[in-house]
KEKE-3310 file (N, C-alpha, C; in steps of 0.2 Angstrom, whole numbers, plus 5000, padded with zeros to 4 digits):
npx = (5582:5577:5571:5568:5561:5559:5549:5546:5543:5531:5531:5513:5504:5489:5484:5479:5488:5498:5508:5510:5514:5525:5530:5540:5541:5552:5553:5566:5564:5553:5539:5531:5525:5515:5513:5507:5511:5524:5529:5531:5545:5560:5572:5584:5590:5589:5582:5582:5573:5571:5561:5563:5560:5553:5552:5546:5558:5563:5557:5564:5560:5566:5582:5598:5609:5625:5629:5633:5647:5649:5648:5647:5651:5648:5641:5628:5621:5609:5598:5601:5612:5620:5617:5620:5632:5640:5637:5634:5646:5654:5650:5651:5664:5663:5666:5660:5665:5667:5655:5650:5657:5652:5639:5641:5646:5635:5625:5630:5627:5613:5608:5614:5606:5593:5586:5579:5572:5574:5572:5581:5588:5598:5613:5623:5618:5620:5632:5628:5616:5625:5632:5621:5616:5626:5627:5613:5602:5586:5578:5570:5575:5578:5578:5580:5579:5594:5606:5618:5629:5625:5624:5613:5595:5581:5571:5577:5588:5579:5573:5584:5590:5578:5577:5589:5586:5581:5565:5563:5561:5569:5574:5565:5561:5558:5553:5562:5562:5570:5567:5556:5564:5575:5573:5566:5549:5546:5555:5549:5538:5540:5544:5533:5524:5532:5533:5519:5516:5524:5520:5527:5530:5531:5542:5547:5555:5547:5539:5549:5556:5552:5557:5557:5544:5539:5547:5541:5528:5530:5535:5526:5513:5507:5505:5506:5519:5512:5499:5506:5513:5501:5495:5503:5500:5507:5503:5496:5497:5504:5513:5526:5530:5544:5546:5537:5535:5530:5514:5499:5481:5474:5484:5487:5475:5475:5486:5478:5468:5474:5484:5495:5508:5517:5534:5542:5555:5561:5575:5583:5575:5574:5587:5593:5585:5573:5559:5544:5535:5519:5512:5500:5488:5491:5487:5473:5468:5470:5481:5493:5508:5524:5541:5558:5576:5583:5598:5615:5622:5615:5609:5615:5615:5610:5596:5582:5576:5579:5572:5560:5557:5558:5547:5535:5537:5540:5528:5519:5524:5522:5509:5505:5500:5500:5494:5493:5497:5502:5512:5509:5504:5515:5525:5518:5521:5533:5535:5524:5517:5527:5530:5520:5519:5531:5528:5533:5531:5531:5534:5525:5524:5517:5509:5515:5521:5537:5552:5558:5565:5569:5578:5575:5586:5578:5583:5589:5593:5585:5573:5566:5555:5545:5532:5526:5530:5528:5529:5540:5549:5548:5551:5562:5570:5585:5597:5607:5601:5597:5600:5600:5598:5588:5585:5575:5574:5587:5601:5609:5615:5621:5623:5633:5642:5643:5635:5637:5645:5657:5671:5668:5679:5686:5678:5677:5690:5690:5682:5686:5698:5694:5687:5699:5703:5692:5692:5703)
npy = (5320:5336:5348:5366:5376:5394:5408:5408:5407:5397:5385:5380:5373:5372:5382:5399:5410:5402:5402:5399:5408:5406:5393:5377:5361:5348:5333:5320:5312:5316:5327:5337:5348:5361:5378:5395:5400:5399:5384:5379:5372:5360:5363:5355:5361:5377:5385:5400:5405:5418:5423:5419:5406:5391:5375:5359:5346:5344:5332:5321:5311:5304:5298:5295:5292:5289:5292:5305:5303:5304:5317:5329:5319:5316:5328:5337:5328:5317:5306:5292:5291:5296:5289:5274:5275:5283:5284:5271:5263:5269:5266:5254:5251:5255:5251:5243:5251:5262:5266:5268:5279:5289:5290:5297:5308:5312:5314:5324:5334:5335:5337:5350:5356:5354:5343:5330:5317:5303:5294:5280:5274:5263:5251:5238:5238:5237:5243:5257:5256:5256:5268:5277:5274:5277:5290:5294:5297:5298:5287:5278:5264:5257:5241:5227:5221:5218:5221:5216:5201:5191:5179:5171:5166:5178:5179:5174:5182:5194:5191:5191:5204:5212:5207:5211:5224:5231:5236:5251:5268:5276:5269:5262:5248:5247:5240:5241:5243:5247:5250:5249:5246:5243:5230:5213:5206:5194:5196:5208:5203:5192:5203:5209:5199:5194:5207:5208:5196:5199:5211:5224:5241:5247:5254:5263:5270:5278:5282:5293:5297:5300:5290:5279:5277:5275:5264:5255:5254:5248:5236:5230:5227:5239:5246:5259:5263:5264:5256:5244:5241:5240:5230:5219:5219:5228:5241:5236:5239:5250:5261:5271:5281:5287:5303:5302:5310:5309:5306:5302:5307:5294:5287:5294:5293:5279:5280:5286:5279:5270:5267:5276:5286:5301:5307:5320:5326:5339:5347:5336:5331:5341:5344:5333:5334:5327:5331:5341:5337:5334:5343:5349:5343:5331:5335:5339:5326:5322:5316:5310:5321:5321:5328:5326:5325:5317:5308:5316:5314:5318:5331:5345:5344:5342:5350:5356:5368:5373:5363:5365:5378:5375:5366:5374:5385:5379:5371:5381:5388:5377:5375:5389:5396:5406:5405:5393:5379:5382:5391:5386:5373:5368:5367:5358:5347:5345:5341:5337:5329:5320:5314:5306:5298:5291:5283:5289:5296:5311:5327:5338:5350:5345:5340:5325:5321:5315:5323:5331:5343:5359:5376:5391:5407:5420:5433:5440:5447:5443:5439:5451:5465:5457:5451:5440:5426:5412:5413:5418:5407:5398:5404:5412:5407:5397:5385:5387:5395:5387:5384:5375:5358:5346:5329:5317:5322:5324:5336:5338:5347:5362:5381:5380:5369:5352:5337:5322:5312:5310:5319:5331:5335:5324:5315:5322:5321:5307:5305:5312:5305:5293:5297:5300:5288:5282:5290:5286)
npz = (5537:5539:5529:5526:5515:5512:5508:5496:5477:5472:5460:5453:5443:5444:5445:5438:5439:5441:5452:5468:5484:5497:5508:5508:5515:5517:5521:5524:5511:5506:5501:5514:5518:5511:5511:5515:5528:5538:5546:5563:5568:5571:5561:5550:5541:5533:5520:5513:5499:5494:5486:5474:5460:5465:5460:5453:5447:5431:5421:5411:5397:5387:5383:5380:5390:5390:5379:5381:5378:5365:5360:5348:5338:5326:5315:5306:5297:5289:5299:5296:5289:5300:5311:5307:5300:5309:5322:5327:5323:5333:5345:5346:5350:5363:5380:5394:5405:5400:5397:5410:5414:5404:5409:5421:5418:5411:5422:5429:5420:5420:5433:5434:5425:5431:5428:5436:5434:5424:5406:5403:5390:5384:5383:5391:5405:5418:5421:5419:5429:5442:5440:5441:5452:5462:5461:5463:5455:5450:5439:5424:5418:5402:5397:5385:5369:5359:5347:5349:5351:5364:5368:5373:5371:5366:5376:5387:5388:5390:5402:5412:5411:5416:5429:5434:5435:5449:5455:5465:5474:5467:5456:5441:5430:5411:5396:5383:5367:5352:5340:5326:5314:5319:5324:5323:5318:5326:5337:5342:5347:5356:5366:5369:5373:5385:5393:5395:5402:5414:5420:5415:5408:5392:5378:5364:5350:5338:5321:5317:5306:5289:5282:5288:5290:5276:5273:5282:5278:5264:5270:5277:5271:5268:5279:5293:5305:5318:5316:5313:5324:5332:5327:5332:5347:5353:5360:5370:5385:5396:5387:5381:5368:5357:5351:5335:5325:5311:5309:5305:5305:5309:5314:5326:5331:5334:5344:5354:5358:5366:5381:5379:5380:5373:5369:5364:5355:5352:5348:5344:5333:5324:5321:5316:5304:5305:5306:5312:5326:5327:5338:5342:5337:5343:5357:5355:5355:5366:5370:5380:5382:5382:5386:5379:5379:5370:5364:5367:5356:5346:5349:5354:5369:5386:5390:5396:5397:5383:5375:5380:5375:5361:5359:5361:5351:5338:5337:5335:5322:5314:5311:5308:5318:5330:5344:5349:5358:5374:5387:5399:5396:5391:5401:5410:5402:5403:5417:5426:5415:5412:5423:5426:5414:5416:5428:5440:5458:5457:5450:5454:5467:5479:5494:5500:5488:5482:5485:5474:5467:5461:5461:5454:5448:5447:5448:5438:5421:5410:5416:5418:5416:5428:5423:5419:5425:5422:5407:5406:5410:5401:5388:5390:5399:5406:5407:5415:5425:5435:5451:5462:5464:5470:5472:5477:5491:5493:5491:5476:5468:5470:5469:5460:5465:5465:5471:5470:5473:5467:5461:5450:5440:5438:5432:5418:5415:5413:5402:5392:5389:5385:5374:5364:5363:5355:5344:5337)
capx = (5584:5570:5573:5562:5562:5554:5550:5547:5536:5529:5526:5507:5501:5483:5482:5479:5493:5504:5512:5509:5519:5525:5535:5538:5545:5554:5556:5568:5563:5545:5536:5527:5520:5517:5508:5510:5514:5530:5527:5536:5548:5567:5574:5592:5593:5582:5585:5578:5574:5572:5556:5565:5556:5554:5547:5547:5562:5561:5556:5569:5558:5570:5588:5604:5615:5631:5631:5640:5655:5649:5645:5650:5656:5646:5635:5626:5620:5602:5597:5602:5620:5623:5617:5623:5639:5645:5636:5635:5653:5659:5647:5654:5669:5663:5666:5655:5668:5666:5647:5648:5659:5647:5632:5642:5645:5627:5622:5631:5624:5606:5607:5615:5601:5587:5583:5579:5570:5575:5570:5587:5588:5605:5616:5627:5614:5624:5636:5622:5614:5629:5633:5615:5614:5630:5625:5606:5599:5580:5577:5566:5579:5575:5581:5577:5583:5601:5611:5625:5628:5624:5625:5607:5590:5579:5568:5580:5590:5575:5573:5590:5590:5573:5579:5595:5583:5577:5562:5563:5559:5572:5574:5561:5562:5554:5556:5565:5562:5574:5562:5555:5569:5581:5570:5561:5542:5547:5558:5544:5532:5544:5545:5525:5522:5536:5530:5512:5517:5527:5516:5530:5528:5535:5545:5549:5556:5542:5538:5554:5556:5548:5559:5555:5536:5539:5549:5536:5521:5531:5537:5521:5506:5503:5504:5510:5522:5506:5497:5510:5513:5494:5493:5507:5497:5512:5500:5489:5496:5506:5517:5529:5531:5547:5547:5530:5535:5527:5509:5492:5475:5473:5490:5485:5468:5477:5489:5472:5464:5478:5488:5501:5511:5522:5541:5542:5562:5563:5580:5586:5572:5576:5595:5593:5580:5568:5553:5541:5529:5511:5510:5493:5485:5490:5484:5466:5467:5471:5487:5499:5513:5530:5547:5564:5581:5587:5605:5618:5625:5610:5606:5620:5615:5605:5594:5576:5574:5580:5567:5552:5556:5557:5541:5531:5538:5539:5522:5515:5526:5521:5501:5505:5495:5504:5491:5492:5502:5505:5518:5508:5505:5524:5528:5516:5524:5542:5535:5519:5515:5533:5530:5514:5522:5537:5526:5536:5526:5535:5532:5523:5525:5512:5511:5515:5525:5544:5556:5562:5564:5573:5577:5578:5585:5576:5587:5591:5590:5580:5567:5564:5551:5542:5526:5523:5535:5526:5531:5549:5553:5548:5553:5567:5574:5591:5598:5611:5597:5596:5605:5598:5594:5586:5583:5572:5576:5595:5603:5614:5619:5620:5627:5640:5645:5640:5636:5634:5649:5663:5673:5668:5684:5689:5674:5679:5697:5690:5679:5691:5702:5689:5687:5705:5703:5688:5695:5710)
capy = (5328:5339:5355:5371:5382:5399:5414:5405:5407:5390:5383:5377:5375:5370:5390:5402:5413:5398:5402:5401:5411:5403:5389:5370:5358:5341:5328:5315:5310:5317:5335:5335:5354:5367:5384:5402:5402:5393:5380:5380:5365:5361:5360:5352:5366:5382:5389:5406:5406:5426:5425:5416:5403:5384:5370:5352:5345:5342:5323:5320:5306:5301:5300:5288:5296:5287:5296:5311:5303:5305:5323:5331:5314:5318:5333:5340:5323:5315:5301:5285:5290:5299:5283:5268:5276:5286:5282:5264:5260:5271:5263:5246:5252:5256:5246:5245:5256:5268:5269:5270:5286:5293:5291:5300:5314:5314:5315:5331:5340:5334:5340:5356:5358:5355:5337:5325:5310:5302:5288:5279:5269:5262:5246:5239:5241:5236:5250:5263:5255:5257:5275:5280:5273:5280:5298:5296:5300:5294:5285:5273:5261:5252:5234:5224:5217:5220:5219:5213:5194:5189:5171:5168:5169:5183:5178:5172:5191:5199:5190:5192:5211:5214:5205:5216:5231:5230:5243:5256:5275:5279:5265:5257:5246:5247:5235:5246:5241:5252:5253:5243:5246:5237:5224:5211:5205:5189:5199:5212:5198:5191:5208:5210:5192:5196:5212:5206:5191:5201:5217:5229:5246:5246:5261:5262:5274:5279:5286:5297:5298:5299:5284:5272:5275:5273:5257:5251:5253:5243:5229:5227:5227:5247:5248:5263:5260:5263:5251:5238:5238:5239:5222:5214:5220:5233:5246:5234:5240:5258:5262:5277:5281:5292:5306:5302:5315:5308:5303:5306:5307:5288:5285:5299:5290:5274:5281:5290:5275:5265:5270:5278:5294:5302:5309:5324:5328:5344:5348:5330:5330:5347:5344:5328:5336:5322:5334:5343:5332:5337:5342:5352:5339:5327:5338:5338:5319:5320:5311:5312:5323:5324:5331:5321:5329:5311:5307:5321:5314:5321:5335:5341:5346:5339:5356:5355:5375:5373:5360:5369:5384:5372:5363:5380:5388:5374:5369:5387:5389:5372:5375:5395:5397:5408:5404:5386:5375:5388:5390:5382:5367:5366:5367:5351:5342:5344:5340:5332:5323:5316:5310:5301:5293:5286:5281:5291:5302:5317:5332:5343:5352:5344:5337:5318:5319:5313:5328:5332:5350:5365:5382:5395:5412:5425:5439:5439:5452:5440:5438:5456:5463:5450:5451:5433:5421:5405:5414:5419:5401:5394:5408:5415:5404:5395:5379:5392:5399:5383:5386:5371:5353:5341:5323:5313:5325:5325:5340:5335:5352:5369:5386:5378:5363:5346:5333:5317:5308:5310:5327:5332:5336:5317:5314:5327:5318:5301:5304:5314:5299:5289:5302:5299:5281:5281:5293:5284)
capz = (5537:5538:5525:5525:5510:5514:5503:5489:5472:5471:5455:5454:5437:5444:5446:5432:5439:5440:5457:5475:5488:5504:5512:5507:5519:5514:5527:5520:5504:5504:5503:5519:5520:5506:5511:5515:5534:5539:5551:5568:5569:5572:5554:5550:5535:5531:5514:5509:5492:5492:5481:5466:5458:5467:5455:5453:5443:5424:5419:5403:5396:5382:5383:5379:5393:5389:5372:5382:5375:5358:5359:5342:5335:5318:5315:5300:5293:5292:5304:5294:5290:5308:5316:5305:5298:5313:5329:5329:5323:5339:5350:5346:5352:5370:5385:5401:5410:5396:5398:5416:5415:5401:5413:5426:5414:5409:5427:5430:5416:5420:5440:5433:5421:5433:5427:5440:5433:5416:5405:5400:5385:5380:5384:5398:5410:5423:5422:5419:5435:5446:5440:5443:5461:5465:5460:5467:5451:5448:5431:5423:5414:5398:5395:5379:5363:5357:5341:5351:5353:5372:5369:5374:5366:5368:5382:5392:5390:5394:5410:5416:5411:5419:5436:5436:5436:5455:5457:5470:5475:5462:5449:5437:5423:5406:5391:5378:5360:5351:5335:5321:5309:5321:5328:5320:5321:5331:5344:5346:5349:5362:5371:5371:5377:5391:5397:5397:5409:5420:5420:5413:5403:5385:5375:5358:5344:5333:5316:5318:5299:5283:5277:5293:5288:5270:5273:5285:5272:5259:5271:5281:5268:5267:5287:5296:5310:5323:5313:5313:5331:5336:5327:5337:5352:5358:5365:5375:5391:5398:5383:5378:5360:5357:5342:5335:5320:5305:5313:5303:5310:5309:5318:5331:5335:5338:5351:5357:5360:5370:5386:5377:5381:5368:5371:5360:5355:5345:5345:5340:5328:5319:5319:5310:5299:5304:5305:5318:5329:5327:5345:5344:5334:5348:5362:5354:5356:5373:5373:5386:5378:5387:5382:5379:5375:5367:5366:5367:5349:5341:5351:5358:5375:5390:5392:5395:5395:5375:5373:5381:5370:5355:5357:5361:5345:5333:5337:5332:5315:5311:5308:5306:5323:5336:5350:5352:5363:5378:5390:5404:5393:5389:5408:5411:5398:5407:5423:5427:5411:5412:5428:5424:5409:5419:5434:5447:5461:5457:5445:5457:5472:5483:5500:5498:5482:5482:5484:5467:5469:5459:5463:5448:5450:5443:5449:5431:5417:5406:5421:5420:5423:5431:5420:5418:5426:5417:5401:5406:5411:5394:5383:5392:5405:5404:5412:5419:5429:5441:5457:5467:5462:5474:5471:5484:5497:5494:5486:5472:5466:5474:5468:5457:5467:5463:5476:5467:5477:5463:5458:5442:5436:5437:5426:5413:5412:5411:5396:5388:5389:5381:5367:5362:5360:5349:5337:5335)
cpx = (5577:5573:5567:5564:5558:5555:5550:5541:5537:5526:5520:5502:5493:5479:5483:5485:5499:5509:5508:5515:5520:5532:5533:5544:5547:5556:5559:5568:5555:5543:5531:5522:5522:5511:5512:5514:5519:5529:5534:5540:5556:5569:5581:5594:5587:5585:5579:5579:5572:5567:5558:5560:5558:5550:5549:5552:5560:5562:5558:5565:5560:5577:5592:5610:5621:5633:5634:5645:5655:5648:5650:5654:5655:5641:5633:5625:5614:5603:5601:5609:5623:5622:5621:5631:5644:5643:5637:5641:5657:5656:5650:5660:5670:5664:5662:5658:5667:5658:5646:5651:5655:5640:5634:5641:5639:5623:5623:5629:5615:5605:5609:5609:5593:5583:5584:5576:5572:5573:5577:5585:5595:5607:5621:5624:5617:5629:5633:5619:5619:5630:5627:5613:5619:5629:5618:5602:5592:5580:5573:5571:5577:5580:5577:5581:5590:5604:5616:5625:5629:5624:5618:5601:5587:5575:5571:5585:5586:5574:5578:5590:5584:5574:5584:5591:5579:5573:5563:5560:5563:5573:5568:5562:5556:5558:5557:5566:5564:5568:5561:5558:5574:5579:5565:5555:5543:5549:5553:5540:5534:5543:5536:5524:5526:5534:5523:5512:5520:5526:5524:5529:5533:5537:5549:5551:5551:5539:5542:5555:5553:5550:5558:5547:5535:5541:5545:5530:5524:5533:5531:5514:5503:5502:5508:5513:5517:5503:5500:5510:5506:5494:5497:5505:5503:5509:5497:5491:5501:5512:5521:5533:5537:5547:5540:5530:5531:5519:5503:5487:5475:5478:5490:5478:5471:5481:5483:5468:5468:5480:5494:5502:5517:5528:5544:5551:5564:5569:5583:5581:5573:5583:5596:5588:5575:5561:5551:5536:5524:5509:5502:5488:5485:5487:5476:5463:5468:5476:5492:5506:5519:5536:5554:5569:5584:5594:5608:5621:5620:5607:5608:5621:5609:5600:5587:5572:5574:5574:5560:5551:5554:5549:5535:5532:5537:5532:5518:5517:5524:5513:5500:5498:5499:5500:5490:5499:5506:5511:5516:5506:5513:5527:5526:5519:5531:5540:5530:5516:5520:5533:5525:5517:5527:5535:5530:5531:5530:5531:5528:5525:5519:5513:5511:5519:5532:5546:5561:5561:5570:5572:5578:5579:5584:5577:5592:5589:5585:5574:5564:5560:5547:5533:5523:5530:5534:5530:5539:5553:5554:5552:5560:5572:5579:5593:5602:5607:5595:5603:5605:5595:5593:5583:5581:5576:5585:5597:5610:5618:5617:5625:5635:5644:5641:5642:5634:5641:5656:5664:5672:5673:5687:5686:5676:5686:5696:5687:5683:5697:5699:5688:5693:5705:5698:5689:5700:5708)
cpy = (5331:5347:5360:5376:5388:5405:5413:5406:5399:5387:5378:5378:5373:5379:5392:5406:5409:5397:5402:5405:5408:5399:5381:5366:5350:5338:5321:5315:5313:5325:5333:5342:5358:5373:5389:5403:5396:5390:5379:5373:5366:5358:5359:5358:5371:5385:5394:5407:5412:5428:5423:5410:5393:5380:5363:5350:5343:5334:5324:5312:5302:5303:5292:5292:5295:5291:5304:5311:5304:5312:5326:5327:5315:5323:5334:5334:5320:5307:5294:5286:5294:5292:5277:5269:5279:5284:5275:5261:5262:5268:5255:5245:5253:5251:5247:5251:5263:5271:5271:5278:5292:5295:5296:5307:5316:5317:5322:5336:5340:5339:5347:5359:5358:5348:5333:5318:5309:5296:5286:5273:5267:5255:5245:5241:5241:5242:5256:5263:5259:5265:5279:5279:5276:5288:5299:5300:5296:5293:5278:5270:5256:5246:5231:5222:5221:5217:5215:5205:5193:5182:5168:5170:5174:5184:5178:5180:5195:5198:5192:5200:5213:5213:5209:5222:5232:5236:5246:5262:5277:5276:5262:5254:5247:5242:5239:5243:5246:5255:5248:5242:5243:5232:5220:5209:5200:5192:5203:5208:5195:5198:5209:5205:5193:5200:5211:5201:5195:5209:5223:5234:5244:5254:5259:5269:5274:5284:5293:5301:5296:5291:5277:5273:5274:5265:5251:5249:5248:5236:5225:5228:5234:5250:5254:5259:5260:5257:5245:5235:5237:5231:5217:5216:5224:5238:5244:5235:5248:5258:5271:5277:5288:5295:5308:5308:5314:5304:5307:5305:5300:5285:5289:5295:5283:5275:5283:5283:5270:5271:5272:5286:5294:5307:5313:5326:5333:5346:5342:5330:5336:5347:5339:5329:5330:5325:5338:5339:5337:5338:5345:5346:5333:5330:5338:5330:5317:5317:5315:5315:5325:5326:5326:5325:5324:5312:5313:5321:5318:5327:5343:5343:5342:5347:5356:5363:5376:5368:5362:5374:5381:5369:5369:5383:5385:5372:5375:5387:5382:5372:5383:5399:5400:5407:5397:5384:5382:5386:5384:5374:5364:5363:5360:5346:5340:5342:5335:5326:5319:5312:5304:5296:5287:5282:5283:5296:5307:5322:5337:5345:5352:5339:5328:5315:5319:5321:5329:5339:5355:5371:5385:5403:5417:5433:5440:5444:5450:5437:5444:5460:5458:5450:5445:5428:5414:5407:5414:5412:5397:5398:5412:5411:5400:5391:5383:5394:5396:5383:5380:5365:5348:5335:5318:5314:5326:5331:5338:5340:5359:5375:5384:5370:5356:5341:5326:5310:5306:5317:5326:5332:5329:5314:5317:5323:5312:5302:5307:5309:5294:5291:5300:5292:5279:5285:5291:5279)
cpz = (5535:5537:5524:5520:5511:5509:5497:5483:5470:5465:5455:5448:5437:5444:5441:5433:5439:5446:5464:5478:5495:5505:5509:5512:5518:5521:5524:5514:5501:5505:5509:5521:5514:5508:5514:5522:5537:5547:5557:5570:5570:5566:5554:5545:5534:5525:5511:5502:5490:5486:5474:5466:5462:5463:5455:5447:5437:5424:5411:5402:5390:5381:5382:5382:5392:5383:5374:5379:5368:5355:5353:5337:5327:5319:5308:5295:5294:5296:5302:5293:5297:5312:5314:5303:5303:5320:5332:5330:5330:5344:5350:5348:5360:5376:5389:5405:5405:5397:5405:5416:5410:5405:5418:5424:5414:5416:5430:5425:5418:5428:5439:5429:5424:5432:5432:5440:5425:5413:5401:5395:5382:5382:5389:5404:5417:5426:5424:5427:5441:5446:5442:5451:5464:5466:5463:5461:5450:5439:5431:5417:5409:5396:5388:5374:5361:5352:5343:5353:5361:5373:5374:5372:5370:5375:5388:5394:5393:5401:5413:5416:5415:5427:5438:5438:5444:5455:5464:5470:5468:5455:5447:5432:5418:5400:5385:5371:5356:5344:5331:5315:5312:5324:5324:5322:5326:5338:5347:5349:5356:5368:5374:5375:5385:5396:5399:5404:5415:5423:5420:5407:5397:5382:5369:5353:5339:5328:5317:5311:5294:5280:5281:5292:5282:5270:5277:5281:5267:5262:5274:5278:5269:5275:5290:5303:5317:5323:5314:5320:5334:5334:5330:5344:5357:5362:5369:5382:5390:5392:5382:5372:5359:5349:5340:5330:5316:5306:5308:5307:5313:5315:5325:5335:5338:5345:5356:5362:5366:5376:5384:5378:5374:5371:5364:5359:5351:5343:5342:5333:5321:5318:5315:5304:5299:5303:5311:5320:5330:5335:5347:5343:5340:5355:5362:5354:5362:5375:5377:5383:5384:5383:5385:5377:5370:5368:5364:5359:5345:5343:5352:5366:5380:5393:5391:5394:5385:5373:5373:5376:5364:5354:5357:5353:5339:5332:5333:5325:5311:5306:5308:5312:5329:5344:5352:5355:5369:5383:5397:5402:5392:5396:5412:5407:5401:5413:5425:5423:5411:5417:5428:5419:5412:5426:5440:5451:5463:5451:5447:5463:5477:5489:5498:5492:5485:5481:5479:5465:5465:5459:5456:5450:5445:5444:5442:5425:5413:5409:5421:5416:5423:5429:5421:5419:5423:5411:5400:5407:5405:5388:5383:5396:5401:5409:5417:5425:5436:5446:5463:5463:5467:5471:5476:5490:5497:5489:5481:5468:5469:5473:5466:5460:5468:5469:5474:5469:5471:5461:5451:5437:5434:5431:5420:5410:5409:5404:5390:5385:5385:5374:5362:5360:5356:5344:5333:5328)
residu = (MET:LYS:ILE:LEU:PHE:LYS:ASN:ALA:ASN:ILE:LEU:ASN:LEU:ASP:LYS:LYS:SER:GLY:PHE:ASP:TYR:GLY:CYS:VAL:VAL:VAL:ASP:ASN:ASP:THR:ILE:THR:PHE:VAL:GLY:GLU:VAL:GLU:PRO:LYS:ASP:ASN:TYR:ASP:LYS:ILE:ILE:ASP:VAL:ASN:GLY:ASN:ILE:LEU:MET:PRO:GLY:PHE:VAL:ASP:THR:HIS:CYS:HIS:SER:PRO:MET:THR:ILE:LEU:ARG:GLY:ILE:LYS:ASP:ASP:ALA:PRO:LEU:ASP:GLU:TRP:LEU:PHE:GLU:ASN:VAL:ILE:PRO:CYS:GLU:ASN:LYS:LEU:THR:PRO:GLN:ASP:ILE:TYR:TRP:GLY:GLU:LYS:LEU:ALA:VAL:LEU:GLU:TYR:VAL:ARG:ALA:GLY:ILE:THR:CYS:ILE:GLU:GLU:GLY:TYR:PHE:CYS:ASN:ASP:ALA:ILE:LEU:GLN:ALA:LEU:LYS:GLU:CYS:GLY:MET:ARG:ALA:ARG:ILE:GLY:PHE:GLY:PRO:THR:THR:ARG:ASP:VAL:GLY:MET:ASP:ASN:LEU:THR:TYR:LEU:LYS:THR:GLN:SER:GLU:MET:ILE:GLU:THR:SER:ASP:LEU:ILE:LYS:PRO:VAL:CYS:PHE:VAL:HIS:SER:ILE:TYR:THR:THR:ASP:GLU:ASN:THR:ILE:THR:ASP:CYS:VAL:ASP:PHE:THR:ALA:LYS:HIS:ASN:ILE:PRO:ARG:SER:ILE:HIS:LEU:SER:GLU:THR:LEU:LYS:GLU:VAL:GLY:ASP:CYS:THR:VAL:GLN:HIS:SER:ASN:LYS:THR:PRO:PRO:GLN:TYR:LEU:GLU:ASP:LEU:GLY:PHE:PHE:ASP:ARG:GLN:CYS:LEU:CYS:TYR:HIS:CYS:VAL:HIS:MET:ASP:LYS:ASP:ASP:LEU:GLU:ILE:LEU:ALA:ASN:TYR:ASP:VAL:SER:VAL:SER:THR:CYS:PRO:SER:SER:ASN:ILE:LYS:LEU:ALA:SER:GLY:ILE:ALA:PRO:ILE:PHE:ALA:MET:GLN:ASN:LYS:ASN:ILE:ASN:ILE:THR:ILE:GLY:THR:ASP:GLY:VAL:ALA:SER:ASN:ASN:SER:LEU:ASP:MET:PHE:LYS:GLU:MET:PHE:LEU:VAL:ALA:THR:LEU:SER:LYS:VAL:SER:ILE:SER:ASN:ALA:SER:VAL:VAL:SER:CYS:GLN:ASP:VAL:LEU:LYS:MET:ALA:THR:ILE:ASN:GLY:ALA:LYS:ALA:LEU:GLY:PHE:ASP:VAL:GLY:GLU:ILE:LYS:VAL:GLY:LYS:LYS:ALA:ASP:ILE:ILE:LEU:ILE:ASP:THR:ASN:GLN:PRO:HIS:TYR:GLN:PRO:LYS:HIS:ASN:LEU:ILE:SER:HIS:LEU:VAL:TYR:ALA:GLY:LYS:SER:SER:ASP:VAL:TYR:LEU:THR:MET:ILE:ASN:GLY:LYS:ILE:LEU:TYR:GLU:ASN:GLY:LYS:PHE:ASN:ILE:GLY:ILE:ASP:GLU:ASN:LEU:VAL:TYR:ASN:LYS:VAL:ASN:GLU:ILE:ARG:GLU:ARG:LEU:ILE:LYS)
# end
């Protein structure tokens, strides 16, 4: 299918203004033209953007999508209490079918908010894969150690899980080690060895709380979490670390010395009172910074506009300097940097890139006057401004209508039935 977008303000973060004006052509799953003059051709669909914003879809580099089912299950509690006393007991009741429906609910929320690519870290990957493939979502899916009894040794389990996640244009695997506080040293070493042998990247929650850092230094000869993982060879290949809130200069130096990206999740970190990540210090170390929503149980929404606003503003207040972490920087984190971290050929509106595209309605009071649309996206934008979401050349959301292969009301009914069972 060949689609023409015309009369568009096209996001281009290589330019100081941030935008080009013109047309974009999508042929099947790929962007084949970006320019001012409309190419003459036979199009299956022509979309007049009417001067609104056309930009790459957001890349959410850290999420636990089926936790949509647990939205609001426990609020106003620190991470340890929230996780071990509330979330995990509920998760132990979830069935693969529950997770399937939770994933579907998340996809509805993603495409409504302009999120076109995610890093998924949960369990029951067969159910997750089925849901994502049926919807047409782009994702890097985490497999890894589990606290559940799976009836096999860790290396066999890793092999089985990795083989289930077949690489395609839409799906890639990553070895997801939850954290150093839920995974013992031998298991982490197994993951390091397995991923080195099979050329698979790694992901982990890292230095999210002061308790995690303090416990690590006590248990591992005064080593911080990054120092401990470095000694285990965890950073020796492409790696994505979630949160990275409590990092000193030596920790940041370790990340900078390896091919490590960071996924900052400000909503989750401030809601659980974990802290504020040192984004400006990471920038000064040239670390690839990306943005994640984390799971809905700790956020409680999948909204990249909210996350962008918080990345920019919390960075300023944390070092009392309003000039740091610009809007342009934050938009790169939410698009280009995220695509680099996950290894997908998306994140920019350029010829040859996969067609993950969203349209933003700027005919709204909060975009007026149009002094600086880059600023408006980060400081004034809302997920409700998204009126079209395309993934891999297929429109999955447009003007209030979803096209993910299932009626949204059926999904809503299913997850509310699950909720009733969980709270009994």
